[in-house]
PDB file of N, CA, C and O in Angstrom:
ATOM      1  N   UNK A   1     -24.352  41.820 -44.022  1.00  0.00           N
ATOM      2  CA  UNK A   1     -24.090  40.397 -44.151  1.00  0.00           C
ATOM      3  C   UNK A   1     -22.827  40.007 -43.378  1.00  0.00           C
ATOM      4  O   UNK A   1     -22.793  38.999 -42.673  1.00  0.00           O
ATOM      5  N   UNK A   2     -21.783  40.845 -43.535  1.00  0.00           N
ATOM      6  CA  UNK A   2     -20.537  40.584 -42.828  1.00  0.00           C
ATOM      7  C   UNK A   2     -20.777  40.648 -41.321  1.00  0.00           C
ATOM      8  O   UNK A   2     -20.209  39.859 -40.565  1.00  0.00           O
ATOM      9  N   UNK A   3     -21.605  41.571 -40.893  1.00  0.00           N
ATOM     10  CA  UNK A   3     -21.901  41.719 -39.468  1.00  0.00           C
ATOM     11  C   UNK A   3     -22.575  40.461 -38.931  1.00  0.00           C
ATOM     12  O   UNK A   3     -22.305  40.043 -37.805  1.00  0.00           O
ATOM     13  N   UNK A   4     -23.448  39.859 -39.728  1.00  0.00           N
ATOM     14  CA  UNK A   4     -24.134  38.636 -39.301  1.00  0.00           C
ATOM     15  C   UNK A   4     -23.136  37.489 -39.166  1.00  0.00           C
ATOM     16  O   UNK A   4     -23.188  36.734 -38.195  1.00  0.00           O
ATOM     17  N   UNK A   5     -22.230  37.353 -40.132  1.00  0.00           N
ATOM     18  CA  UNK A   5     -21.220  36.287 -40.089  1.00  0.00           C
ATOM     19  C   UNK A   5     -20.314  36.484 -38.885  1.00  0.00           C
ATOM     20  O   UNK A   5     -20.009  35.525 -38.175  1.00  0.00           O
ATOM     21  N   UNK A   6     -19.881  37.714 -38.649  1.00  0.00           N
ATOM     22  CA  UNK A   6     -19.024  38.000 -37.496  1.00  0.00           C
ATOM     23  C   UNK A   6     -19.773  37.712 -36.204  1.00  0.00           C
ATOM     24  O   UNK A   6     -19.197  37.156 -35.268  1.00  0.00           O
ATOM     25  N   UNK A   7     -21.031  38.075 -36.139  1.00  0.00           N
ATOM     26  CA  UNK A   7     -21.821  37.828 -34.934  1.00  0.00           C
ATOM     27  C   UNK A   7     -21.963  36.325 -34.684  1.00  0.00           C
ATOM     28  O   UNK A   7     -21.873  35.878 -33.540  1.00  0.00           O
ATOM     29  N   UNK A   8     -22.181  35.551 -35.734  1.00  0.00           N
ATOM     30  CA  UNK A   8     -22.289  34.102 -35.596  1.00  0.00           C
ATOM     31  C   UNK A   8     -20.954  33.516 -35.143  1.00  0.00           C
ATOM     32  O   UNK A   8     -20.914  32.654 -34.265  1.00  0.00           O
ATOM     33  N   UNK A   9     -19.858  33.989 -35.748  1.00  0.00           N
ATOM     34  CA  UNK A   9     -18.536  33.500 -35.347  1.00  0.00           C
ATOM     35  C   UNK A   9     -18.248  33.834 -33.890  1.00  0.00           C
ATOM     36  O   UNK A   9     -17.726  32.993 -33.157  1.00  0.00           O
ATOM     37  N   UNK A  10     -18.575  35.028 -33.466  1.00  0.00           N
ATOM     38  CA  UNK A  10     -18.361  35.418 -32.081  1.00  0.00           C
ATOM     39  C   UNK A  10     -19.204  34.547 -31.152  1.00  0.00           C
ATOM     40  O   UNK A  10     -18.733  34.130 -30.094  1.00  0.00           O
ATOM     41  N   UNK A  11     -20.437  34.275 -31.542  1.00  0.00           N
ATOM     42  CA  UNK A  11     -21.307  33.443 -30.723  1.00  0.00           C
ATOM     43  C   UNK A  11     -20.751  32.020 -30.618  1.00  0.00           C
ATOM     44  O   UNK A  11     -20.800  31.411 -29.549  1.00  0.00           O
ATOM     45  N   UNK A  12     -20.225  31.494 -31.723  1.00  0.00           N
ATOM     46  CA  UNK A  12     -19.651  30.146 -31.712  1.00  0.00           C
ATOM     47  C   UNK A  12     -18.416  30.109 -30.819  1.00  0.00           C
ATOM     48  O   UNK A  12     -18.251  29.183 -30.025  1.00  0.00           O
ATOM     49  N   UNK A  13     -17.546  31.111 -30.945  1.00  0.00           N
ATOM     50  CA  UNK A  13     -16.344  31.173 -30.112  1.00  0.00           C
ATOM     51  C   UNK A  13     -16.723  31.275 -28.646  1.00  0.00           C
ATOM     52  O   UNK A  13     -16.124  30.605 -27.805  1.00  0.00           O
ATOM     53  N   UNK A  14     -17.707  32.103 -28.327  1.00  0.00           N
ATOM     54  CA  UNK A  14     -18.149  32.228 -26.941  1.00  0.00           C
ATOM     55  C   UNK A  14     -18.704  30.905 -26.422  1.00  0.00           C
ATOM     56  O   UNK A  14     -18.455  30.539 -25.273  1.00  0.00           O
ATOM     57  N   UNK A  15     -19.443  30.196 -27.244  1.00  0.00           N
ATOM     58  CA  UNK A  15     -20.000  28.902 -26.822  1.00  0.00           C
ATOM     59  C   UNK A  15     -18.885  27.884 -26.577  1.00  0.00           C
ATOM     60  O   UNK A  15     -18.925  27.124 -25.610  1.00  0.00           O
ATOM     61  N   UNK A  16     -17.884  27.882 -27.473  1.00  0.00           N
ATOM     62  CA  UNK A  16     -16.765  26.954 -27.303  1.00  0.00           C
ATOM     63  C   UNK A  16     -15.991  27.287 -26.039  1.00  0.00           C
ATOM     64  O   UNK A  16     -15.634  26.387 -25.278  1.00  0.00           O
ATOM     65  N   UNK A  17     -15.728  28.557 -25.804  1.00  0.00           N
ATOM     66  CA  UNK A  17     -15.010  28.969 -24.595  1.00  0.00           C
ATOM     67  C   UNK A  17     -15.806  28.586 -23.354  1.00  0.00           C
ATOM     68  O   UNK A  17     -15.240  28.100 -22.375  1.00  0.00           O
ATOM     69  N   UNK A  18     -17.107  28.802 -23.393  1.00  0.00           N
ATOM     70  CA  UNK A  18     -17.950  28.436 -22.246  1.00  0.00           C
ATOM     71  C   UNK A  18     -17.906  26.923 -22.014  1.00  0.00           C
ATOM     72  O   UNK A  18     -17.847  26.473 -20.870  1.00  0.00           O
ATOM     73  N   UNK A  19     -17.935  26.148 -23.085  1.00  0.00           N
ATOM     74  CA  UNK A  19     -17.874  24.688 -22.948  1.00  0.00           C
ATOM     75  C   UNK A  19     -16.534  24.260 -22.360  1.00  0.00           C
ATOM     76  O   UNK A  19     -16.483  23.373 -21.507  1.00  0.00           O
ATOM     77  N   UNK A  20     -15.450  24.889 -22.813  1.00  0.00           N
ATOM     78  CA  UNK A  20     -14.124  24.561 -22.290  1.00  0.00           C
ATOM     79  C   UNK A  20     -14.046  24.915 -20.807  1.00  0.00           C
ATOM     80  O   UNK A  20     -13.492  24.150 -20.018  1.00  0.00           O
ATOM     81  N   UNK A  21     -14.584  26.044 -20.429  1.00  0.00           N
ATOM     82  CA  UNK A  21     -14.579  26.444 -19.019  1.00  0.00           C
ATOM     83  C   UNK A  21     -15.359  25.438 -18.188  1.00  0.00           C
ATOM     84  O   UNK A  21     -14.920  25.062 -17.101  1.00  0.00           O
ATOM     85  N   UNK A  22     -16.506  25.000 -18.682  1.00  0.00           N
ATOM     86  CA  UNK A  22     -17.303  24.008 -17.949  1.00  0.00           C
ATOM     87  C   UNK A  22     -16.512  22.714 -17.792  1.00  0.00           C
ATOM     88  O   UNK A  22     -16.493  22.132 -16.708  1.00  0.00           O
ATOM     89  N   UNK A  23     -15.861  22.257 -18.858  1.00  0.00           N
ATOM     90  CA  UNK A  23     -15.083  21.028 -18.790  1.00  0.00           C
ATOM     91  C   UNK A  23     -13.942  21.166 -17.790  1.00  0.00           C
ATOM     92  O   UNK A  23     -13.701  20.254 -17.000  1.00  0.00           O
ATOM     93  N   UNK A  24     -13.242  22.286 -17.814  1.00  0.00           N
ATOM     94  CA  UNK A  24     -12.132  22.507 -16.882  1.00  0.00           C
ATOM     95  C   UNK A  24     -12.640  22.539 -15.447  1.00  0.00           C
ATOM     96  O   UNK A  24     -12.019  21.958 -14.558  1.00  0.00           O
ATOM     97  N   UNK A  25     -13.748  23.204 -15.215  1.00  0.00           N
ATOM     98  CA  UNK A  25     -14.306  23.272 -13.858  1.00  0.00           C
ATOM     99  C   UNK A  25     -14.702  21.873 -13.388  1.00  0.00           C
ATOM    100  O   UNK A  25     -14.440  21.506 -12.242  1.00  0.00           O
ATOM    101  N   UNK A  26     -15.324  21.100 -14.258  1.00  0.00           N
ATOM    102  CA  UNK A  26     -15.718  19.731 -13.887  1.00  0.00           C
ATOM    103  C   UNK A  26     -14.478  18.892 -13.591  1.00  0.00           C
ATOM    104  O   UNK A  26     -14.468  18.128 -12.626  1.00  0.00           O
ATOM    105  N   UNK A  27     -13.446  19.023 -14.397  1.00  0.00           N
ATOM    106  CA  UNK A  27     -12.212  18.268 -14.160  1.00  0.00           C
ATOM    107  C   UNK A  27     -11.580  18.658 -12.824  1.00  0.00           C
ATOM    108  O   UNK A  27     -11.115  17.791 -12.084  1.00  0.00           O
ATOM    109  N   UNK A  28     -11.559  19.934 -12.512  1.00  0.00           N
ATOM    110  CA  UNK A  28     -10.992  20.387 -11.241  1.00  0.00           C
ATOM    111  C   UNK A  28     -11.813  19.850 -10.073  1.00  0.00           C
ATOM    112  O   UNK A  28     -11.254  19.394  -9.076  1.00  0.00           O
ATOM    113  N   UNK A  29     -13.131  19.904 -10.195  1.00  0.00           N
ATOM    114  CA  UNK A  29     -13.990  19.393  -9.123  1.00  0.00           C
ATOM    115  C   UNK A  29     -13.761  17.897  -8.937  1.00  0.00           C
ATOM    116  O   UNK A  29     -13.649  17.424  -7.806  1.00  0.00           O
ATOM    117  N   UNK A  30     -13.691  17.152 -10.030  1.00  0.00           N
ATOM    118  CA  UNK A  30     -13.443  15.705  -9.941  1.00  0.00           C
ATOM    119  C   UNK A  30     -12.089  15.448  -9.304  1.00  0.00           C
ATOM    120  O   UNK A  30     -11.959  14.551  -8.471  1.00  0.00           O
ATOM    121  N   UNK A  31     -11.080  16.222  -9.683  1.00  0.00           N
ATOM    122  CA  UNK A  31      -9.745  16.053  -9.109  1.00  0.00           C
ATOM    123  C   UNK A  31      -9.750  16.339  -7.608  1.00  0.00           C
ATOM    124  O   UNK A  31      -9.165  15.593  -6.823  1.00  0.00           O
ATOM    125  N   UNK A  32     -10.415  17.425  -7.223  1.00  0.00           N
ATOM    126  CA  UNK A  32     -10.459  17.791  -5.803  1.00  0.00           C
ATOM    127  C   UNK A  32     -11.230  16.758  -4.994  1.00  0.00           C
ATOM    128  O   UNK A  32     -10.868  16.458  -3.856  1.00  0.00           O
ATOM    129  N   UNK A  33     -12.291  16.214  -5.580  1.00  0.00           N
ATOM    130  CA  UNK A  33     -13.106  15.236  -4.857  1.00  0.00           C
ATOM    131  C   UNK A  33     -12.396  13.890  -4.767  1.00  0.00           C
ATOM    132  O   UNK A  33     -12.449  13.226  -3.732  1.00  0.00           O
ATOM    133  N   UNK A  34     -11.732  13.485  -5.851  1.00  0.00           N
ATOM    134  CA  UNK A  34     -11.128  12.144  -5.862  1.00  0.00           C
ATOM    135  C   UNK A  34      -9.729  12.122  -5.244  1.00  0.00           C
ATOM    136  O   UNK A  34      -9.249  11.048  -4.883  1.00  0.00           O
ATOM    137  N   UNK A  35      -9.066  13.258  -5.111  1.00  0.00           N
ATOM    138  CA  UNK A  35      -7.705  13.275  -4.565  1.00  0.00           C
ATOM    139  C   UNK A  35      -7.639  12.687  -3.150  1.00  0.00           C
ATOM    140  O   UNK A  35      -6.755  11.873  -2.883  1.00  0.00           O
ATOM    141  N   UNK A  36      -8.535  13.065  -2.240  1.00  0.00           N
ATOM    142  CA  UNK A  36      -8.475  12.449  -0.903  1.00  0.00           C
ATOM    143  C   UNK A  36      -8.718  10.936  -0.935  1.00  0.00           C
ATOM    144  O   UNK A  36      -8.123  10.185  -0.162  1.00  0.00           O
ATOM    145  N   UNK A  37      -9.594  10.504  -1.836  1.00  0.00           N
ATOM    146  CA  UNK A  37      -9.865   9.067  -1.948  1.00  0.00           C
ATOM    147  C   UNK A  37      -8.621   8.333  -2.425  1.00  0.00           C
ATOM    148  O   UNK A  37      -8.268   7.276  -1.902  1.00  0.00           O
ATOM    149  N   UNK A  38      -7.961   8.909  -3.429  1.00  0.00           N
ATOM    150  CA  UNK A  38      -6.727   8.292  -3.941  1.00  0.00           C
ATOM    151  C   UNK A  38      -5.650   8.302  -2.854  1.00  0.00           C
ATOM    152  O   UNK A  38      -4.943   7.313  -2.661  1.00  0.00           O
ATOM    153  N   UNK A  39      -5.534   9.419  -2.154  1.00  0.00           N
ATOM    154  CA  UNK A  39      -4.540   9.503  -1.073  1.00  0.00           C
ATOM    155  C   UNK A  39      -4.848   8.487   0.021  1.00  0.00           C
ATOM    156  O   UNK A  39      -3.940   7.841   0.544  1.00  0.00           O
ATOM    157  N   UNK A  40      -6.112   8.344   0.366  1.00  0.00           N
ATOM    158  CA  UNK A  40      -6.491   7.363   1.387  1.00  0.00           C
ATOM    159  C   UNK A  40      -6.172   5.948   0.917  1.00  0.00           C
ATOM    160  O   UNK A  40      -5.721   5.115   1.703  1.00  0.00           O
ATOM    161  N   UNK A  41      -6.408   5.679  -0.365  1.00  0.00           N
ATOM    162  CA  UNK A  41      -6.102   4.348  -0.893  1.00  0.00           C
ATOM    163  C   UNK A  41      -4.606   4.069  -0.813  1.00  0.00           C
ATOM    164  O   UNK A  41      -4.192   2.955  -0.493  1.00  0.00           O
ATOM    165  N   UNK A  42      -3.801   5.081  -1.104  1.00  0.00           N
ATOM    166  CA  UNK A  42      -2.342   4.909  -1.024  1.00  0.00           C
ATOM    167  C   UNK A  42      -1.927   4.656   0.432  1.00  0.00           C
ATOM    168  O   UNK A  42      -1.101   3.784   0.701  1.00  0.00           O
ATOM    169  N   UNK A  43      -2.496   5.411   1.358  1.00  0.00           N
ATOM    170  CA  UNK A  43      -2.163   5.232   2.777  1.00  0.00           C
ATOM    171  C   UNK A  43      -2.554   3.834   3.243  1.00  0.00           C
ATOM    172  O   UNK A  43      -1.790   3.171   3.944  1.00  0.00           O
ATOM    173  N   UNK A  44      -3.752   3.388   2.849  1.00  0.00           N
ATOM    174  CA  UNK A  44      -4.199   2.043   3.236  1.00  0.00           C
ATOM    175  C   UNK A  44      -3.266   0.994   2.662  1.00  0.00           C
ATOM    176  O   UNK A  44      -2.914   0.029   3.340  1.00  0.00           O
ATOM    177  N   UNK A  45      -2.862   1.182   1.400  1.00  0.00           N
ATOM    178  CA  UNK A  45      -1.952   0.213   0.779  1.00  0.00           C
ATOM    179  C   UNK A  45      -0.618   0.169   1.529  1.00  0.00           C
ATOM    180  O   UNK A  45      -0.085  -0.911   1.783  1.00  0.00           O
ATOM    181  N   UNK A  46      -0.079   1.335   1.884  1.00  0.00           N
ATOM    182  CA  UNK A  46       1.189   1.382   2.620  1.00  0.00           C
ATOM    183  C   UNK A  46       1.035   0.716   3.982  1.00  0.00           C
ATOM    184  O   UNK A  46       1.924  -0.015   4.418  1.00  0.00           O
ATOM    185  N   UNK A  47      -0.093   0.964   4.662  1.00  0.00           N
ATOM    186  CA  UNK A  47      -0.326   0.334   5.963  1.00  0.00           C
ATOM    187  C   UNK A  47      -0.440  -1.179   5.832  1.00  0.00           C
ATOM    188  O   UNK A  47       0.060  -1.919   6.679  1.00  0.00           O
ATOM    189  N   UNK A  48      -1.100  -1.639   4.766  1.00  0.00           N
ATOM    190  CA  UNK A  48      -1.210  -3.087   4.562  1.00  0.00           C
ATOM    191  C   UNK A  48       0.150  -3.709   4.290  1.00  0.00           C
ATOM    192  O   UNK A  48       0.451  -4.800   4.776  1.00  0.00           O
ATOM    193  N   UNK A  49       0.972  -3.009   3.510  1.00  0.00           N
ATOM    194  CA  UNK A  49       2.326  -3.521   3.249  1.00  0.00           C
ATOM    195  C   UNK A  49       3.113  -3.561   4.559  1.00  0.00           C
ATOM    196  O   UNK A  49       3.819  -4.533   4.828  1.00  0.00           O
ATOM    197  N   UNK A  50       2.997  -2.508   5.373  1.00  0.00           N
ATOM    198  CA  UNK A  50       3.674  -2.480   6.668  1.00  0.00           C
ATOM    199  C   UNK A  50       3.194  -3.600   7.573  1.00  0.00           C
ATOM    200  O   UNK A  50       3.998  -4.241   8.249  1.00  0.00           O
ATOM    201  N   UNK A  51       1.884  -3.842   7.591  1.00  0.00           N
ATOM    202  CA  UNK A  51       1.350  -4.930   8.415  1.00  0.00           C
ATOM    203  C   UNK A  51       1.867  -6.278   7.925  1.00  0.00           C
ATOM    204  O   UNK A  51       2.176  -7.158   8.728  1.00  0.00           O
ATOM    205  N   UNK A  52       1.959  -6.437   6.624  1.00  0.00           N
ATOM    206  CA  UNK A  52       2.491  -7.688   6.071  1.00  0.00           C
ATOM    207  C   UNK A  52       3.939  -7.890   6.486  1.00  0.00           C
ATOM    208  O   UNK A  52       4.340  -9.000   6.836  1.00  0.00           O
ATOM    209  N   UNK A  53       4.720  -6.824   6.449  1.00  0.00           N
ATOM    210  CA  UNK A  53       6.120  -6.917   6.865  1.00  0.00           C
ATOM    211  C   UNK A  53       6.207  -7.305   8.340  1.00  0.00           C
ATOM    212  O   UNK A  53       7.026  -8.144   8.714  1.00  0.00           O
ATOM    213  N   UNK A  54       5.369  -6.698   9.177  1.00  0.00           N
ATOM    214  CA  UNK A  54       5.369  -7.026  10.606  1.00  0.00           C
ATOM    215  C   UNK A  54       4.995  -8.487  10.818  1.00  0.00           C
ATOM    216  O   UNK A  54       5.605  -9.174  11.638  1.00  0.00           O
ATOM    217  N   UNK A  55       3.992  -8.964  10.080  1.00  0.00           N
ATOM    218  CA  UNK A  55       3.580 -10.368  10.213  1.00  0.00           C
ATOM    219  C   UNK A  55       4.722 -11.291   9.801  1.00  0.00           C
ATOM    220  O   UNK A  55       4.992 -12.289  10.469  1.00  0.00           O
ATOM    221  N   UNK A  56       5.391 -10.957   8.698  1.00  0.00           N
ATOM    222  CA  UNK A  56       6.516 -11.784   8.256  1.00  0.00           C
ATOM    223  C   UNK A  56       7.623 -11.793   9.314  1.00  0.00           C
ATOM    224  O   UNK A  56       8.209 -12.839   9.593  1.00  0.00           O
ATOM    225  N   UNK A  57       7.906 -10.635   9.897  1.00  0.00           N
ATOM    226  CA  UNK A  57       8.928 -10.574  10.946  1.00  0.00           C
ATOM    227  C   UNK A  57       8.520 -11.391  12.172  1.00  0.00           C
ATOM    228  O   UNK A  57       9.353 -12.070  12.773  1.00  0.00           O
ATOM    229  N   UNK A  58       7.237 -11.325  12.544  1.00  0.00           N
ATOM    230  CA  UNK A  58       6.769 -12.110  13.693  1.00  0.00           C
ATOM    231  C   UNK A  58       6.866 -13.609  13.411  1.00  0.00           C
ATOM    232  O   UNK A  58       7.259 -14.390  14.277  1.00  0.00           O
ATOM    233  N   UNK A  59       6.503 -13.998  12.192  1.00  0.00           N
ATOM    234  CA  UNK A  59       6.626 -15.418  11.828  1.00  0.00           C
ATOM    235  C   UNK A  59       8.092 -15.833  11.867  1.00  0.00           C
ATOM    236  O   UNK A  59       8.424 -16.914  12.353  1.00  0.00           O
ATOM    237  N   UNK A  60       8.969 -14.969  11.353  1.00  0.00           N
ATOM    238  CA  UNK A  60      10.405 -15.268  11.401  1.00  0.00           C
ATOM    239  C   UNK A  60      10.904 -15.391  12.829  1.00  0.00           C
ATOM    240  O   UNK A  60      11.682 -16.293  13.141  1.00  0.00           O
ATOM    241  N   UNK A  61      10.460 -14.489  13.701  1.00  0.00           N
ATOM    242  CA  UNK A  61      10.872 -14.562  15.111  1.00  0.00           C
ATOM    243  C   UNK A  61      10.344 -15.843  15.754  1.00  0.00           C
ATOM    244  O   UNK A  61      11.045 -16.475  16.544  1.00  0.00           O
ATOM    245  N   UNK A  62       9.136 -16.221  15.424  1.00  0.00           N
ATOM    246  CA  UNK A  62       8.578 -17.467  15.964  1.00  0.00           C
ATOM    247  C   UNK A  62       9.387 -18.671  15.509  1.00  0.00           C
ATOM    248  O   UNK A  62       9.652 -19.580  16.295  1.00  0.00           O
ATOM    249  N   UNK A  63       9.776 -18.677  14.253  1.00  0.00           N
ATOM    250  CA  UNK A  63      10.596 -19.782  13.736  1.00  0.00           C
ATOM    251  C   UNK A  63      11.926 -19.832  14.476  1.00  0.00           C
ATOM    252  O   UNK A  63      12.393 -20.911  14.843  1.00  0.00           O
ATOM    253  N   UNK A  64      12.533 -18.678  14.695  1.00  0.00           N
ATOM    254  CA  UNK A  64      13.808 -18.636  15.421  1.00  0.00           C
ATOM    255  C   UNK A  64      13.628 -19.165  16.842  1.00  0.00           C
ATOM    256  O   UNK A  64      14.464 -19.927  17.329  1.00  0.00           O
ATOM    257  N   UNK A  65      12.546 -18.768  17.507  1.00  0.00           N
ATOM    258  CA  UNK A  65      12.289 -19.246  18.874  1.00  0.00           C
ATOM    259  C   UNK A  65      12.104 -20.759  18.879  1.00  0.00           C
ATOM    260  O   UNK A  65      12.641 -21.451  19.744  1.00  0.00           O
ATOM    261  N   UNK A  66      11.339 -21.275  17.906  1.00  0.00           N
ATOM    262  CA  UNK A  66      11.139 -22.731  17.830  1.00  0.00           C
ATOM    263  C   UNK A  66      12.463 -23.437  17.597  1.00  0.00           C
ATOM    264  O   UNK A  66      12.719 -24.481  18.196  1.00  0.00           O
ATOM    265  N   UNK A  67      13.309 -22.883  16.733  1.00  0.00           N
ATOM    266  CA  UNK A  67      14.617 -23.494  16.488  1.00  0.00           C
ATOM    267  C   UNK A  67      15.488 -23.460  17.742  1.00  0.00           C
ATOM    268  O   UNK A  67      16.192 -24.426  18.035  1.00  0.00           O
ATOM    269  N   UNK A  68      15.443 -22.360  18.478  1.00  0.00           N
ATOM    270  CA  UNK A  68      16.218 -22.277  19.722  1.00  0.00           C
ATOM    271  C   UNK A  68      15.721 -23.285  20.754  1.00  0.00           C
ATOM    272  O   UNK A  68      16.519 -23.933  21.432  1.00  0.00           O
ATOM    273  N   UNK A  69      14.409 -23.413  20.868  1.00  0.00           N
ATOM    274  CA  UNK A  69      13.855 -24.406  21.803  1.00  0.00           C
ATOM    275  C   UNK A  69      14.271 -25.809  21.364  1.00  0.00           C
ATOM    276  O   UNK A  69      14.656 -26.635  22.191  1.00  0.00           O
ATOM    277  N   UNK A  70      14.191 -26.072  20.059  1.00  0.00           N
ATOM    278  CA  UNK A  70      14.621 -27.375  19.547  1.00  0.00           C
ATOM    279  C   UNK A  70      16.088 -27.638  19.836  1.00  0.00           C
ATOM    280  O   UNK A  70      16.461 -28.742  20.234  1.00  0.00           O
ATOM    281  N   UNK A  71      16.921 -26.622  19.635  1.00  0.00           N
ATOM    282  CA  UNK A  71      18.352 -26.778  19.913  1.00  0.00           C
ATOM    283  C   UNK A  71      18.578 -27.037  21.405  1.00  0.00           C
ATOM    284  O   UNK A  71      19.420 -27.856  21.775  1.00  0.00           O
ATOM    285  N   UNK A  72      17.832 -26.346  22.249  1.00  0.00           N
ATOM    286  CA  UNK A  72      17.962 -26.557  23.693  1.00  0.00           C
ATOM    287  C   UNK A  72      17.573 -27.985  24.063  1.00  0.00           C
ATOM    288  O   UNK A  72      18.244 -28.628  24.870  1.00  0.00           O
ATOM    289  N   UNK A  73      16.498 -28.471  23.476  1.00  0.00           N
ATOM    290  CA  UNK A  73      16.064 -29.852  23.753  1.00  0.00           C
ATOM    291  C   UNK A  73      17.135 -30.839  23.303  1.00  0.00           C
ATOM    292  O   UNK A  73      17.442 -31.796  24.013  1.00  0.00           O
ATOM    293  N   UNK A  74      17.699 -30.605  22.128  1.00  0.00           N
ATOM    294  CA  UNK A  74      18.753 -31.501  21.628  1.00  0.00           C
ATOM    295  C   UNK A  74      19.962 -31.458  22.557  1.00  0.00           C
ATOM    296  O   UNK A  74      20.535 -32.499  22.877  1.00  0.00           O
ATOM    297  N   UNK A  75      20.351 -30.269  22.989  1.00  0.00           N
ATOM    298  CA  UNK A  75      21.500 -30.141  23.902  1.00  0.00           C
ATOM    299  C   UNK A  75      21.224 -30.889  25.210  1.00  0.00           C
ATOM    300  O   UNK A  75      22.095 -31.591  25.723  1.00  0.00           O
ATOM    301  N   UNK A  76      20.010 -30.736  25.746  1.00  0.00           N
ATOM    302  CA  UNK A  76      19.666 -31.427  26.990  1.00  0.00           C
ATOM    303  C   UNK A  76      19.670 -32.941  26.807  1.00  0.00           C
ATOM    304  O   UNK A  76      20.110 -33.673  27.693  1.00  0.00           O
ATOM    305  N   UNK A  77      19.181 -33.415  25.658  1.00  0.00           N
ATOM    306  CA  UNK A  77      19.194 -34.861  25.403  1.00  0.00           C
ATOM    307  C   UNK A  77      20.610 -35.390  25.271  1.00  0.00           C
ATOM    308  O   UNK A  77      20.934 -36.456  25.796  1.00  0.00           O
ATOM    309  N   UNK A  78      21.453 -34.646  24.571  1.00  0.00           N
ATOM    310  CA  UNK A  78      22.854 -35.060  24.429  1.00  0.00           C
ATOM    311  C   UNK A  78      23.527 -35.060  25.794  1.00  0.00           C
ATOM    312  O   UNK A  78      24.287 -35.977  26.104  1.00  0.00           O
ATOM    313  N   UNK A  79      23.266 -34.058  26.604  1.00  0.00           N
ATOM    314  CA  UNK A  79      23.858 -33.987  27.944  1.00  0.00           C
ATOM    315  C   UNK A  79      23.395 -35.173  28.779  1.00  0.00           C
ATOM    316  O   UNK A  79      24.185 -35.765  29.513  1.00  0.00           O
ATOM    317  N   UNK A  80      22.114 -35.520  28.668  1.00  0.00           N
ATOM    318  CA  UNK A  80      21.605 -36.662  29.435  1.00  0.00           C
ATOM    319  C   UNK A  80      22.277 -37.964  28.996  1.00  0.00           C
ATOM    320  O   UNK A  80      22.631 -38.800  29.828  1.00  0.00           O
ATOM    321  N   UNK A  81      22.449 -38.128  27.684  1.00  0.00           N
ATOM    322  CA  UNK A  81      23.125 -39.339  27.181  1.00  0.00           C
ATOM    323  C   UNK A  81      24.568 -39.376  27.666  1.00  0.00           C
ATOM    324  O   UNK A  81      25.060 -40.434  28.059  1.00  0.00           O
ATOM    325  N   UNK A  82      25.246 -38.241  27.643  1.00  0.00           N
ATOM    326  CA  UNK A  82      26.628 -38.178  28.098  1.00  0.00           C
ATOM    327  C   UNK A  82      26.703 -38.529  29.579  1.00  0.00           C
ATOM    328  O   UNK A  82      27.592 -39.275  29.991  1.00  0.00           O
ATOM    329  N   UNK A  83      25.790 -38.006  30.379  1.00  0.00           N
ATOM    330  CA  UNK A  83      25.778 -38.303  31.816  1.00  0.00           C
ATOM    331  C   UNK A  83      25.511 -39.782  32.041  1.00  0.00           C
ATOM    332  O   UNK A  83      26.169 -40.406  32.874  1.00  0.00           O
ATOM    333  N   UNK A  84      24.555 -40.356  31.312  1.00  0.00           N
ATOM    334  CA  UNK A  84      24.266 -41.787  31.459  1.00  0.00           C
ATOM    335  C   UNK A  84      25.454 -42.643  31.060  1.00  0.00           C
ATOM    336  O   UNK A  84      25.784 -43.621  31.732  1.00  0.00           O
ATOM    337  N   UNK A  85      26.095 -42.264  29.953  1.00  0.00           N
ATOM    338  CA  UNK A  85      27.275 -43.022  29.524  1.00  0.00           C
ATOM    339  C   UNK A  85      28.412 -42.906  30.535  1.00  0.00           C
ATOM    340  O   UNK A  85      29.155 -43.859  30.770  1.00  0.00           O
ATOM    341  N   UNK A  86      28.530 -41.730  31.123  1.00  0.00           N
ATOM    342  CA  UNK A  86      29.570 -41.517  32.114  1.00  0.00           C
ATOM    343  C   UNK A  86      29.302 -42.377  33.350  1.00  0.00           C
ATOM    344  O   UNK A  86      30.225 -42.957  33.923  1.00  0.00           O
ATOM    345  N   UNK A  87      28.038 -42.455  33.752  1.00  0.00           N
ATOM    346  CA  UNK A  87      27.693 -43.249  34.920  1.00  0.00           C
ATOM    347  C   UNK A  87      27.869 -44.750  34.656  1.00  0.00           C
ATOM    348  O   UNK A  87      28.209 -45.514  35.559  1.00  0.00           O
ATOM    349  N   UNK A  88      27.634 -45.153  33.414  1.00  0.00           N
ATOM    350  CA  UNK A  88      27.787 -46.567  33.075  1.00  0.00           C
ATOM    351  C   UNK A  88      29.244 -46.984  33.009  1.00  0.00           C
ATOM    352  O   UNK A  88      29.578 -48.136  33.284  1.00  0.00           O
ATOM    353  N   UNK A  89      30.095 -46.070  32.652  1.00  0.00           N
ATOM    354  CA  UNK A  89      31.513 -46.412  32.502  1.00  0.00           C
ATOM    355  C   UNK A  89      32.217 -46.244  33.779  1.00  0.00           C
ATOM    356  O   UNK A  89      33.422 -46.484  33.856  1.00  0.00           O
TER     357      UNK A  89
END
């Protein structure tokens, strides 16, 4: 009778160990398969952030260029008014 109980206990322990091994193997396979996908997602996110920064810098540079052109136009208009006033006086 004791031998039967021990045999059943051993069989249960072996089944539990086998189930744990299967779960661990599945988890490792899922990790190995999904790791490149996660890494690729991180790389894409970093590239998108970098592209956004570049776009913001380009917009900022464009604004600076427009302001410089505007300042040049204002300077030329003021110079023209000064020249006209000088000629009138």
